C-alpha positions in Angstrom: -2.9 -3.1 -10.3 -4.1 -0.6 -12.9 -2.7 -0.8 -16.4 -1.8 2.9 -16.4 0.5 2.3 -13.4 2.1 -0.7 -14.9 2.8 1.4 -18.1 4.3 4.2 -15.9 6.5 1.4 -14.2 7.8 0.3 -17.5 8.6 4.0 -18.5 10.7 4.2 -15.4 11.8 7.2 -13.4 11.1 10.7 -14.7 14.3 12.4 -15.9 15.2 15.9 -14.6 14.1 18.8 -16.8 16.9 20.7 -18.4 17.5 23.9 -20.3 19.1 21.7 -22.8 16.0 19.7 -23.5 14.9 19.7 -27.2 11.4 19.4 -28.6 11.8 15.6 -28.6 11.2 15.6 -24.9 7.6 16.7 -25.5 6.6 13.3 -26.5 7.9 11.8 -23.2 6.2 14.6 -21.1 2.9 14.0 -22.9 3.1 10.2 -22.4 3.7 10.6 -18.6 1.1 13.3 -18.3 -1.6 11.2 -20.2 -1.1 8.2 -18.0 -1.1 10.1 -14.7 -4.3 11.9 -15.7 -6.1 8.5 -16.3 -5.5 7.3 -12.8 -8.5 7.9 -10.5 -8.0 8.6 -6.7 -7.5 6.9 -4.3 -4.7 4.4 -5.1 -3.6 1.2 -3.2 -0.4 0.9 -1.3 1.1 -1.4 -4.0 0.2 1.2 -6.6 1.8 4.0 -4.5 5.0 2.0 -4.1 5.3 1.9 -7.9 4.6 5.6 -8.5 6.9 6.8 -5.6 9.8 5.2 -7.6 9.2 7.5 -10.6 9.8 10.8 -8.8 12.5 12.9 -10.7 15.4 14.1 -8.7 14.1 17.7 -8.7 11.5 18.5 -11.4 10.0 17.3 -14.7 7.8 20.0 -16.2 5.5 20.1 -13.1 4.5 16.4 -13.5 6.1 15.7 -10.1 3.1 17.6 -8.5 0.6 15.3 -10.3 2.6 12.4 -8.9 2.7 13.8 -5.4 -1.2 14.1 -5.4 -1.6 10.5 -6.4 1.0 9.1 -3.9 -0.6 11.1 -1.1 -4.1 9.6 -1.9 -2.9 6.1 -0.8 -5.1 4.3 1.7 -3.0 2.9 4.5 -3.9 2.2 8.2 -0.4 1.7 9.5 1.8 4.8 10.0 5.0 2.7 9.6 3.8 1.6 6.1 3.4 5.1 5.0 6.8 6.0 6.3 8.2 2.9 4.4 6.5 4.4 1.3 8.2 7.7 1.8 11.6 6.3 2.4 11.4 4.3 -0.8 11.3 7.5 -2.9 14.6 7.8 -4.8 14.7 11.6 -4.7 16.0 13.3 -1.6 14.0 16.5 -2.4 10.7 14.7 -2.7 11.4 12.4 0.1 11.9 15.5 2.3 8.7 17.1 0.9 6.6 14.0 1.5 8.0 13.9 5.1 7.3 17.5 5.7 3.8 17.3 4.4 3.1 14.2 6.5 4.4 16.0 9.6 1.8 18.8 8.9 -1.3 16.7 9.7 -2.7 15.9 13.0 -4.6 12.8 13.9 -7.7 14.2 15.7 -9.8 11.1 16.4 -9.7 7.4 16.1 -12.9 5.5 15.3 -14.1 2.2 14.3 -16.9 1.1 12.1 -19.4 -1.7 12.6 -21.7 -3.7 10.3 -25.4 -3.0 10.8 -28.7 -4.1 9.2 -32.4 -3.3 9.4 -34.8 -5.2 11.8 -35.5 -7.7 9.0 -31.8 -8.9 9.7 -32.5 -9.3 13.4 -31.6 -13.0 13.1 -28.0 -12.1 11.9 -27.5 -10.3 15.1 -27.0 -13.5 17.0 -24.6 -14.8 14.5 -20.9 -14.1 13.4 -20.6 -13.7 9.7 -17.4 -13.7 7.6 -16.7 -11.1 4.9 -17.2 -13.9 2.3 -20.7 -14.5 3.6 -21.7 -10.9 3.0 -22.0 -11.6 -0.7 -25.3 -13.4 0.2 -26.7 -10.1 1.4 -27.3 -6.6 -0.3 -24.5 -4.3 0.7 -24.5 -0.5 0.9 -21.2 1.3 0.6 -19.7 4.8 -0.1 -18.9 5.5 -3.8 -15.8 4.1 -5.6 -14.2 7.5 -5.7 -14.0 7.7 -1.9 -11.3 6.7 0.5 -13.7 4.6 2.4 -14.5 2.5 -0.6 -10.7 2.0 -1.1 -10.4 1.1 2.6 -13.0 -1.7 2.3 -11.9 -2.6 -1.1 -8.5 -3.5 0.2 -9.9 -5.2 3.2 -12.1 -7.4 1.1 -9.2 -8.1 -1.4 -6.9 -9.2 1.5 -9.6 -11.8 2.3 -9.9 -13.1 -1.2 -13.2 -11.2 -2.0 -14.2 -8.6 -4.5 -16.1 -5.7 -3.1 -19.3 -5.3 -5.2 -21.9 -3.2 -3.3 -25.4 -3.2 -4.4 -25.9 0.4 -3.5 -23.4 3.2 -3.5 -23.9 6.6 -1.8 -22.1 9.9 -1.6 -21.7 10.3 2.1 -21.6 8.2 5.2 -24.7 9.7 6.8 -26.8 8.4 3.8 -26.1 4.8 4.7 -28.0 4.7 7.9 -31.4 5.8 6.5 -31.0 3.1 3.7 -30.2 0.5 6.4 -33.2 1.5 8.4 -35.4 1.1 5.3 -34.2 -2.5 4.8 -32.3 -1.8 1.6 -29.2 -3.8 2.9 -26.3 -4.0 5.3 -23.8 -1.3 5.7 -20.6 -0.2 7.5 -21.1 2.9 9.7 -19.0 4.6 12.5 -20.0 3.0 15.8 -20.8 6.3 17.3 -23.1 7.2 14.5 -25.1 4.0 15.0 -25.5 4.2 18.7 -28.9 6.0 18.9 -30.5 3.8 16.2 -29.2 0.7 18.0 -30.5 1.8 21.4 -33.9 2.4 19.7 -33.7 -1.1 18.2 -34.2 0.4 14.8 -31.1 -1.5 13.5 -29.0 -4.4 14.6 -25.3 -4.9 14.9 -23.9 -7.8 13.0 -20.7 -9.4 14.4 -17.8 -10.3 11.9 -15.2 -13.0 12.2 -12.6 -10.6 10.7 -11.5 -7.4 12.6 -12.3 -4.1 11.0 -9.1 -1.8 11.4 -9.6 1.4 13.2 -9.6 4.7 11.2 -8.6 8.2 11.9 -10.1 11.6 11.4 -7.1 14.0 10.6 -6.4 17.6 10.1 -4.2 18.5 7.0 -2.9 21.8 5.9 -0.4 23.0 3.2 2.9 24.1 4.8 3.8 26.0 1.7 0.9 28.4 2.1 0.9 30.4 5.4 -2.4 30.4 7.3 -4.4 33.6 7.7 -5.6 34.7 11.2 -8.9 32.9 11.0 -7.3 29.7 9.9 -4.7 29.9 12.6 -7.5 30.4 15.2 -9.5 27.5 13.8 -6.4 25.3 13.9 -5.7 26.2 17.5 -9.2 25.5 18.6 -9.2 22.1 16.9 -5.8 21.2 18.3 -7.0 22.1 21.9 -10.1 19.9 21.8 
């Protein structure tokens, strides 16, 4: 767990702002603000469980919005775990806000990713590797600032391994060309890999561990009404 989050845990829950606050509150506001600013997205579930506990009852000089942004960046596969996270918030107002915002997204498509390699790794196609064995091969992954990196980082961590990719890329569609050019193994959506697999440009590598399914979601801000074009786009997406 990051040091900034541990420090926020030690600071405890944000107090409510008040018209009776004196200038002495500035130091506390600045301390919370500085620590929150240092946290890079996304965060883990355990980190989110710490942060959700420090919501003020109503407001604390707008820092509650910084806190909300961090909590909503959490990487979780299980809907029940996210509901558990929301319900652990001590503030009724922010618990309701988290629930409302969660209700305003739609899960559009479920997909799963597979591990693939170039033709020089053909021999691995007939084997079943463990995640621990991947440290013996060059690995291509999305950058550390992405939710995908956090997803695999947690998966590796749960299996007692540190995720240390040899190559980091900005977008998923950059992984496949690097795999084809024999620069390493990579995780890509199964649908994206189908054509290259059928042409035998790459090989699928089986894993002993199960890679959890992931979801493509639509999210919108319920506090800002949609214009006509956005409403039509939402309708088209929901009908597909």
